[in-house]
N, C-alpha and C positions, 0 to 999 in steps of 0.2 A: 571484850576479852583483854587480858592483861599481858599477853605475850607480845614480843617486840614487833612481829610482823603485823598483827592486827592494830597495834598502837599507831604505826606509821600509816596503815590503811585508813584508820579513822581520822588521822591528821590530814591526809590527802583529801578525804571527803569534805572536811570542814573548809579547807582552802578552796576547793572547787566551788562549794556553795557560796563562799564569799565572792569569788570571781563572777558567778552568775548574778548575784545581787547587785553588782556594780558595773554591769555591762554598759549602762548609760554613760558612766564616766569615761570609759574607753571609747565609746562612740563619739562623744562630744570632742574628746581630745583628737581623735583621728580626723573628724570633719574640720576642726579648726586648723590642723596642720596640713590638710589637703586643700585649703582655700575654697571649700565648698564644691570642688571638682574632684570627686573620689576616683581612684583608679579601680581596676577590676578587683572585686573582693576575692578573698581566699575561699576555698571550698569549706563546707560545713559551718559557714557563718550565717546566722539568721539576723535579719533586721530587728529593730526595736519592736517589741510586741505591739505598740500603738500603731505602727506602720505596716503591720503584717497584712497581706491579702487574706480574704476570707476563704482560705482553702479548707478542705474537708477536715484535716487534722486539727487546724486551729479552731474551727467551729465546734468540733467534737470535744476538744479539751476544755474550751470555755463552758460548754453546756454541762459537761460532766462535773466540773468544779462547782458550778452553780447548783446542780442537783444534790451533790454531796453535802454542801454547806447548808442548803435549805433543810435537808433532813436532820442534820446535826442540830440546827437551831430548834427543831421540833422535838429534840430529845431522843432521837433514834440512836441506837448503838451501832458500832462499826459492823458487827455481824449482821444486824438487821438491814443496814444500808447495802451491804454486799449482796444479800439475798434479793433485795428489792431491785437493785440496779444490775444484778447478774455480773458482779465484779468480784475479783479476789480481795480478801480483806487487806492485804498489803497495798493494793492499789487504792482502796478507800482511805487507808491511813496516810498514804503519800499525798493524796489530794486534800486531806484534812490539814496536814502539817506543812505543806509547801505553798509558797506564794504563786499566784496565777502566772505572773511574768516568768518565773523560773520554769514552771511546767510547760509553757508555750515555747520558751527558748530551748528546753530540752527536747521537746517533740520535734522541733525544726532541726536540731542538731542530729537527731537519730535518722531523719529522712531528708537529707539534702537533695536538691534537684541537680541533675546533671548540667543543666543550663546555667545554674547560679554563677559559676566563675566567669561566664562569658556575657552576662547581661550588660555590664558597663561598656564592653567593646561593641555590642550590638547597638546600644543606644548612641554611642559616639558615631558609628558608621551611618546609622540612620539619619542623624543630625547633619552629617556631611553630604547627604544626598543619595546614599546607597539604600534603596528601599526594596530591592528584590530579595524575597526570602530565600530563594535558591542560592543566590550568590552569597548571601550572608551565611547560609548553612555550610557552603563549601569552604568559606574562609575560616569559620570557627572549627571545622573538622581538621583543617591544616594545623590548628593550634591545640588540638587534643580533645575536642568535643567528641563524645561517643554515644550521644543520644539520638533520638528520632528526628527526622526532618519535620514531622508534623508539630513537634514541640516548638521548634524554631519559628515555624509559620504562625503558630498561635501567639508566640511572644512578640513577633514583629507586628502582628495585627493589633496587639494591645498597645504597642508603642504608637501605632497610627491612630488608634482611637483615644489616646491620651490616658489610658487606664493602667499602664505599666507602672510598677512600683520603682521609684528612683533607686539606682544602685547605691548602697551605703558605702562609706569609706571602709577600707579593709581593717579588721581588728582580729587579733588572735582569739581562738576559742578558749573558753574557761578550762577545758581539759588540757589544752596545750600550755596555757599559762601555769597550770598546776604542775605539769610535768617539769617545766623549767624551775619552778620553786623547789620541788622535792628532790631534784638532782643536786649533787654537790656543785658549788659555783665553779670549781676548777675543771669540771668535766663538761661544762657547757661550751658549745661553739661560740666563737666571738659574735656571730650574727645573732644567735639566740640570747646571749648575755646582753647585747645592746637592746634587743627588743624587750627583754624583761625590764631593763632600766627605764625604757619608755613607758611601760605599763605602770611601774612604780611612780613615775612622775605624774601620770594621768590620774591615778587614784590613790589617795593616802591610805584608805582602808585596805586595799590590796597590798600596799607596801607594808603596812603594819602586820597583816596576816603572813606575809613573806618572812618578816623578821621573827615573828613568834614561831613559825614553822621551822625555820632553820635552827633556831636555838633548841627547840624540842627534838629535832632530828639528831642534833649533836648529843643531847642527853641520852637518846636511845642508842646511838652507835658507839658511844664511849662509856655506856653504863654508869652514868652519873645520877643515880637515883636520889642521892642526898640533896640535889638541887631541884627536884621535881616540885616540892611544895612552893618554893619561891616562884617558879614558873607559873604554877596554877594561880597564885595570888595576883601576879601581874597581868595574866591573861584575863582573869575575871574582872579586873579593874579597868584595863585599857584596851583589850582585844576587841575585834569586830564580833558581832553577835554569834556566828558559827564557832569561832574560836572560844568564846565564853561558854558556849554549850559544851564543847569538848572538855574544857577545864572543869566544869561542873560534873561531867560524867567521870572524869579521872578522880575527882575528890571523893565520889561515892565509893570507889574501890581503891582507896589510896594505898593501903598496905600491899595489896596484890600487885598494883602497878609499880610501886617502889621496889618491890622484890624483883619484878621483871626487868627493871632498869638497873639493878644492882648485882644480882647473882649471875654467875656464868651459865646457869642452867637455862635451857630454852626448849620450847615446845616445837621448834622447827622440824625436828626429826619426825615427830608425831604428825604434824601438818603434811609433811612430805609423804608419809605412808597413806594418810587419808586421801591425798590427791592421787596417789598411785591406784588405790582401790577404786576410786570413782572413775578413773580412766579405764581400767579393766572392765568395770561394770558397764560402762557406756559402749565399749567395743563389743561386748557380748549380748547387749540387750536384744531380746527376741530371737536369739540364735543359739543359745546354749542353756543348760540346766544349772541349778544351784550347785550340785557336786563339782562340776567343772569349774565354776566360778570360785568355789572354795579352794580347789586344788591350785588354780592359777595364783590366787592371793597368797597361799602358804608357800609356794615355790618361788623363791627370790629370783628375779630376772638376772 
């Protein structure tokens, strides 16, 4: 869509995809600056896909990706694959167009373990001689752990058996990095600005995506549509792959996008009404009739 809100949303998606594709750069940079002795990782951070344990969600994601691509190689359509695997067509399309590493990282980001932020602490305490699961459970509870005792016992047992995954050095999630990039530089906290600078040093591609995103955001906010074509040309030539994809998408609908970045008119009011209607519909789902829904929509709050 060519309205300003959706343009920024598409830009944000391209930046986040770039961050996903270059997690290895961030991981290597973090490990190098932690001297191989990482501190406790942040919540919602997954290890590299190559080091992931064979959890159910990882195994399912790998198998689903393999099944989809095997059927695609045989010439099956997306609709036929969806019927065969009993998946939504959007899911099949996502597995078709997304790298396996990104799919696994996204799955881990959506389902973080409660114990993940405390694994480095547990490993350090175990190495120091504290091997009692109950004692370790009480210690991490004092530090904010809200999960089950049995989870801690299983993890301590995996440390004892030597099967525990080493705790990775802490890195910011792709979604958090994207939030830092999409916000105005002057509105970032000093701490967040410093961490974004570290990310830029760690990965030139993310730094390039950040530069392109900020230039484009300024075009949107200041309605400088006359500079759009120049941005598209530079993005197609020098930008990371997701940014180049966004530039190609903008070129396909250049006139509409240029108008959206030039004229004072905006579909923001329409989008607001659509959001209001959807909210009312969800509030009333299964509880009221269509005439009441219509009356609530027509009567302004």
